[in-house]
N, C-alpha and C positions, 0 to 999 in steps of 0.2 A: 190533500184529503178534503172531501167536500163536506160542508157543514149540514147538520141535521135540519129537518124542515122547520122546527121551532125557532132555530137560530137564524134561518133565512128570513122568516117572517118578521124577526125583530130588526132587521136592517132597514133604515128609513129610506124614504123616496128621495130622488134627486131634488124635487121641488122643496121638501121639508128641510134639507140640508142647506139649500141656497138661501131660504128664508132665515135659517138660524145664523148664518155668518154674515148676512148684510152685504154692505159695500166692501169689496176686497181690495180695491185700489187698482185693478187690472180690468180690461174688457170682460163683459159677462160671458161671452162665448168660451173664454179661456177658463173661467171659474167652472162653467158647466162641465167642460172636458176633464177637469181635475177631479170633480165630484164623481163623474160617471166612471172614470178609471178606478178611483178608490173604491167605489161601491162594487165594481166588477171584481176587484181583488178580494173583497170580503166574501162575495158569493162563491168564488173559487177556493176559498180558504187559504189564499196566498198572503193575506195581511191579518194581523190581529188587532183588534180594536183597543185603544188606549184606555187608561183607568178612569174615564169620565163617569159621572154618575149614571147616565143613561145612554143607550146606544146612539141617540141622535146627538147628544152633547159630545160623546167620543168622536163620532164622525166629523161633526163641525170642528172640533179641535184639530184633528188631523189634517183635514182639508185646509184650514187656515194656515197651518204650519207649511203645507206643500205650495199653496198660493203665494205665501211670503217668499219661500225659496225661488219660486218662479219670477216674482217681482223683482227680487234682487238680481236676477240674471240679465235684466234689461240693461242696455247700454245707457249709462248715466254719469253725470259728473262725479268725480272723486277728488278728494283732497290727497294729494301724494306727500306723505310725511316719511317715506322710505329712505330718502337721501340718495335715491337713484334717479338720475336726471332723465335719461332716455330709457324709461321703463317699458319694455315690450309688453308686459301684461297689463299696464296702465295706458296704452295707446301711443307709446313712444312720445315724439315731439309734440308739444301743444301748439296750437296755431296762434299767432298774434292777432290783435285787433284789426289791422289792415286786411289780413287774409280772411278773417271771419266776416268782415264787411262785404268783401268781394263775393264770398260764398252766398251771402244773403241776397245780394243784388242779382247775381247770375242765376241762382236757384228760383227766385221768385218771378223771373221774367224770361221771355224768349231771348235768344242770343245769337250771335253770328258764328256759331261753332264751325259750320261748313258753308258759309255764305260770304262772298266777296262783296264788301260794302263799296268798294271803288268801281267795280264793273257791274254789279248787280246780278252776277252769275254764281254758280256753285264754286266754292273756294276749298282750299286745302285745310285740313284740320291742324291746329296748333303751330301754324308757320311762324307767327310772331313769338311764341313761347320757345320754339326751337332756335330761333335766332338769338333770343336772350340767353338760353342755356349755353349755346355755343360760345358766345362772348364771355360768359361767366367762367366757362372751363378752359378758355383759351384755345378752342378747337375749331376745326374747319366746319364742322356741323355737329348736330345733336338731335336726339329724338327721345321719346318717353314711352315706357310700357307700365304695366300696373304694379310691378315690384322688381327688386334687383334680381331675384331668382329667375323671374321671367325674362329679364334682360340677358342674363347669362345663358338661359336655354335658347333664346332666339339666336344669340350669336353662334352658339355651338351648332345648332341645327343648320344655320346658313352655311358655315364652313365645312361641316362634316356630311351634310346631306344635300343641301341646295347647291352649294358650289361644286361639291364632289360629283354630282350628276353631269355637270358642264365640262369637268376635267378628267378625273379618274374616279370610277366607283370605289377604288380601294383608299382613296384620300379621306380617312376618317379618324386618324389618330390625333389625340390631344397630348402633348408633352407637358407634364406638371411635376413638380417637386413633391416627394413624399411628405416633406415637412409642411405642405400646404394643403393636405387633404383633411381639411378641418371639419368640425361639426358646429353648425350654427344653431340658432334658437329652434325649439320645438322639436329637437331630435333630428332635424334634417342635415344631412351630410353631403359635402361637396361631391364626393365620388358618386353618390346616388343621384344627385342633380345632373352631373355630366352624362351618366348612363341613361337617364330619362331622355336626354336630347338625342340619343342614338350614337353618342360619341364612344370611341374606344380609348381608354386611358392608357397612356404610356408613362408609367411612373418612373422617375429618375431619382438618383441620389438616395440619401437615407433621411431619417426623421430630423437629424440635427445638422447634416452637412450635405450640400449639394453644390457642385462646382459647375462652372461654365462648360467644362469638358463633358460633364454628364449630359447636359442638354445637347451638345454638339454631336455626341455619339448617337443620341436617341432620334435625331432627325433623319428621316428617310423619305422616300417617294410617297409613303402613306401618311406623312404628317400633314394634318390640316392647319394647325396653329400651335403656338406656344402659349400657355395659360399660366399667369401668375396671380395667386390669390393672397391679398394682403392679410396678415395675421392681425386682424383688428380685435379679436376677442381673447387673445392670450399673447404672451411673449416668451421668447426663448433666450436663455443666456448661457454663458460658459463656452463649451467646445462646440461652437456653432459657425457655419459658413453658408453664405449664399451669394450668387453673383448680383451685381448692381443692375438696375433697369437699363442703364446705358449700354452695359456689356451685352445683355440679352437682346436689346434692340439691335445692336450692331450685328449680332449673330443672326437675328431674324431676317434683317435685310439682305445679308450675304447669302443665306439659304432660301430666300425668297418665300418666307412663310409669315403670316400675320402674327403679330404679338399683341395679346389682349390681357389687361389687368382688371380684376375684380377688387375694387377698392372697399366695397361694402359701406363704410360709415359716411363717406361723402362730405368731408369738411372742405369748404371752400374759402376758409380764413386761416390766418396763421394762429394755430391753437395756443402757442406759448404766450401771445398777447392777451389771452383771456385768462391767465393765471394757471394754465394746465402745464404740467411738467413735461409731457411728451409732445413731440411734433407729430401731427397726423398728416401724411402726404395729401396734397390736394390734386384734384384731376388735372389742373393746369401744369403743376410740376411734373407729374407722371407723362403727360403727353409731350411735354418739352423734352423729356429724356428719350423720346423715340417710340413710346408704346403707340400702336395703331388705333386701338379702341380701348375705352375704359368705361366701366359701369359701376354705379353706386346707388345708394337708397336716398329717397327724398325725404323720409321721415325720421332721420337720425340727426346728424350734426347740421345738415342743411336747415332743418327746422321747419320742413313743409309737410305736405301729406304723403301718404303712402304711395310710392311710385318708384320705377326703376329708370334711371337716366342713363343714356348711352351717348357718349361723346367721342369724337376722333376724326379720322379722315373721311372727307365728304363722300368719296366713292363707295366707301364701306357702309356708312350710315344710310346712304341712298339704296344701296343693295338690300340692307336689312329691312327697310320700309316696303320693299317690293315682295318680300317674303309672304305667301298666303297666311302663314301663322301669325304674322304681325297683327292682323286684324283681330284675331281672338284675344290679343294682349293689350290693345290699345286702351287708354284712359277715357273717362267720360268728361263732360263739361265742367263738373265741379273739381276734380283733380287738376285738370288742365288750368282752370282759372286760378286755383289756389297757388299752383306752382308759378304761374305767370306773375302773380303778385309778389311772391317771395323772391323771385329772381330780380324783379324791379327794385325791391328794397335793397338787395345786394349792390346792384348796378348803380343805384342812386346815392349810395352812402359814400362818404369820404373814404379813401383807401386805408387810412389809419385806423378807422373804426368801422370797417366794412360789414354792413348788415347787422350792427348791434341793435339799433332801435327797431322794434317791431318783430324781433325774433326771440321769443321768450327764452329758448335754450341758451342762447348766447348771453342774454340779459342775466339769467340766473347764474351762469358760470362767473360773471363778473360782479356779482353782489358782494359788497364789502362786509367783513365780519362785524364791524361796528353797527351797521344797519340790522343785521340779524339779531344782535344783541339787544338793541333797542326795541325791537318788535317783541323779542322773547319776554323782556321785562314787563311790557304792557300786557301781554297775554297771561303771564303768571299772576300778576296782580288782579286781573279780572277772574281768575279761577279761585280766588280765596273764598272760604266759606263752604266749599264743597267737601265731601268726605274723601279727599285725595290730597296727597302732598305733591304739590307742583313746584318744580324747580327748573332753573336753567341749566342745561347740560351741554356736553360736548358730542359731536358726531363726526363721522367720516363719510364724505360724499364720494359716490362712484359715478362715472359718466354713464355707464350702462349701455344697453343696446348693442353690445359687441363692439365697443369703441374704447380706445385708450385704457387698456386694462391696468396700466401702471400708474395712472393718474388718480390718486386718492387725495381728496382735498378736505381740510378741516372745516368743520361746520358747527352750528349752534342748534341745540335741540330743546324742546320742551319735554321734561322728563316727569312721568306720572306714576305715583305709587298709591294705588287705591287701598282704602282702610277696611272695607267691608266685603269687597269682592276681589276675585283672582285677577291676575293680568290676563289671563285667557278670557275671562268673562267681559272684561273691559275691552279687550280687542274685538270681541264679537259685537258688543254693543255699538262701538264705534263704526265698524263696518256696516251695520244695519241702520245707521243713522241717516239723517238728511241734512247736509250731504254726507255721503260715506268718508270715513277718514281710514286711511291705511298707513299704519306706522310699523314699528317693529319692536320686539322685546330684547333687552340687553341689560346686564348687570342688575337684574331684578327691577327693572323700570320699563314702562311703556314709553317709548321714545318717538316723538314727532319731529323730524328734521325740517327746520324752516327754510333750508336752502331750495327745497323742492316745493315749498308752498308759496303761492303768489300773495304778496302784501294785501291785495283785495279779498283774499280768502280768510284773512285773520279773524274777522268778526264772526263769520260762519263756523271757523274752527272752534271758537270759544263757545258759541251757542250749541254746537254739536256735543262738545265735551260736557257742558252743563246738563244737556238733555239726557246724556248716558247716565247720570246720577239721580235722575228724577223718575 
């Protein structure tokens, strides 16, 4: 319903609203856009002014609220107090100082991305990185695309479309166990990813039991490959069965079809040595058992940037890189240089402590309880005098990011019980602070888990909590 003429005349101009709100902390064109959108809503009767004393004050109040919401949507540093190490919503694996230094150096200068410094001619992209990744994975060759889903799609497109055109147009079936048709983050499902690639699914077995015989019966002249998807974000127990990678590899060789495994999380170290209860299979282990190609994420347990890493037989990796679709998925200079640094860290570290220094995710996993308790005691002491009861509490850390679902580790938390505001109000104030703090509510307390907070952030954490009560 449109407003009456008198009401329309009362709506302030864009310039008056801008003058009333002053500096909003975001570029002026964005503020102007917010003001214009809001005033248009008023004129069309789609928005009701708030209870300010005057139309101008009401408009300024509403615009400030909307601009603040817009400002908070900017990508910015966050103190992760959730107790989830590889938190997809908070950017997954944080990058270590060596990687950050590399990004600053590469990003601020020209570089030899596709230039051969030895010959002075055009060179191949990521040749050094691919050599490092192949060595790290114990593979003949390796390459990189922009995430693990892209890696899987590239592999499937090649074997079901690219290779199929050269052999048989009917060779487009992918044999996969029903127990591996999982859903990953953001609502994406493995069957949908497979279908996006043009592959035809050939589901075998049941949810809980799939035998080698099930795979054997499913392989026909139309089979393009056998795909195994690691159950990285859930586990099955009880009356379950699935064939080993060795047995599936032997079957694939016998029937002359490629065997591919999507590992997802991409651990390249022995996770038990980090205090984790579960063993996460590494690319090197999987390839040693006879898998032809493996793909995994770069920004989970590897501790690098978002990327999809493919490793395995040289002739297959080389064929993937010749696919026209590969160019659409390739990574830029920043991703490649960050991965280059993280692989060098792993390859340079002693085998007993491989990749620990300079890889924040692994450092956090290895943090001792005594260190957390010492930090917690200092923080609690500094929060005295505020209208909040601050205590040292206990937490349970999850690895997160769809990895190691059974590995719940004990941790230490800062427990806050505010005296004058609700837990929800405290959570909102901390999220809106500088820097933002994201914790969780449990047992009538707002909890900040120190296992996922860097020691260098302790001072900022204290300042942000103090600011929330002033």
